[in-house]
N, C-alpha and C positions, 0 to 999 in steps of 0.2 A: 091040408099039411102046409106049415109055415117054413120057409126056408131060414137056414140060419145066416147070420151076419156074414157079410163078406170080409175076409182078412186079407191083407197086404202082406208081403214077404217080411216086413219089419216088424210084424206082430200087432199093427194097428188095427183095430176092429171098426167096420164102417156100418152103421146101423141105416138101412136104406129109407126107413121111416123119418129119419132126420133130414132127408135130401131138400126138404122145402125151407128148412131153417136156414140154409147156407147159400142160398141162392145168390145173394150179393156177393158173397166171396168166391163163389163158382164163377160168375161173370167177370170179377176183377181178374181172376186167374186166366181165364180164357183170353182176356184183352192182352193181358201181359204176355203170353206165350206167343202171341203173334209176332212179336219182335225175334222170337227164337226161330220159328217157322220161316221167315222171312230170309234168314241166311241161305237156307235150302233153295228156296224158290229162286233166289238171286243168283246163287253162285254154283250150284249142282244141276247138271244135265238132268232136265225133267224125265221122270220113268213112268210108265203107262199106270203104275199102281200107286203113283204120288209118295213112293218111299222116300223120296229126297226131302220131304216137308215133315217126315215123323219125328218125334220127339222120343227120347230115352230117358227112363228113370234112372238115375244115380243115387242111390241110398245114401251113401256116405255124405255127399251135399245136399240132400233132401231137395233135389232139383231136377227139372225137366230139361234135358239138354238136346240141341240140334245134332243134326249129322255133322261129322268133322268135316271141314273144308281146307284145301290146301296143303302144301308141305308141311306147314305149322300144326296141322290138324286143329284150326281154329273152331272154337264150339260156342255158341250162345246159349244161355240158359237161364231159366228162372227159379230162384229158390222159393219152394212153395209157401213156407211158414210166414215170410215176411215180403214176399214179391220182390227180392233183391235180383236184379239184372246181372249175370254173370258173363264174362267173356274169357273163355279159358283156351290155352294152348297145350300141345302134347307135353310140355314140360311143366304143366302146372301140378302142384302136389297131389298126388292120388291119380293122376291120368298119365 
C-alpha cells in the first residue's frame, strides 16, 4: 500500500519520490539555517532537549525563524525560496 504525498499547512504537496532531485537545494538550505540556529546557541540558555536551537516555520514570510532573543525579541531566519537572511524584531511587520 502506498502512502499519499505529504501536505504542508500551506497546501503545498511534497512527493517523497522527488527527494533525490533536490539534494543540492536541501544542502544549501541546511547550511543557510545554521546562521539562524547560531542565535539560540549563542544567546539562549542551553536546554536539555536543545529547544534553544529550534527553528519555527513562519508561513507568511515563508521562512524558518530562530527562537526570539532579548527584550526586542530578535529573531534570525532564512526565507526558503531565495535563501534570504532575515533579522527581525518584535516590531517587525507581522510579528
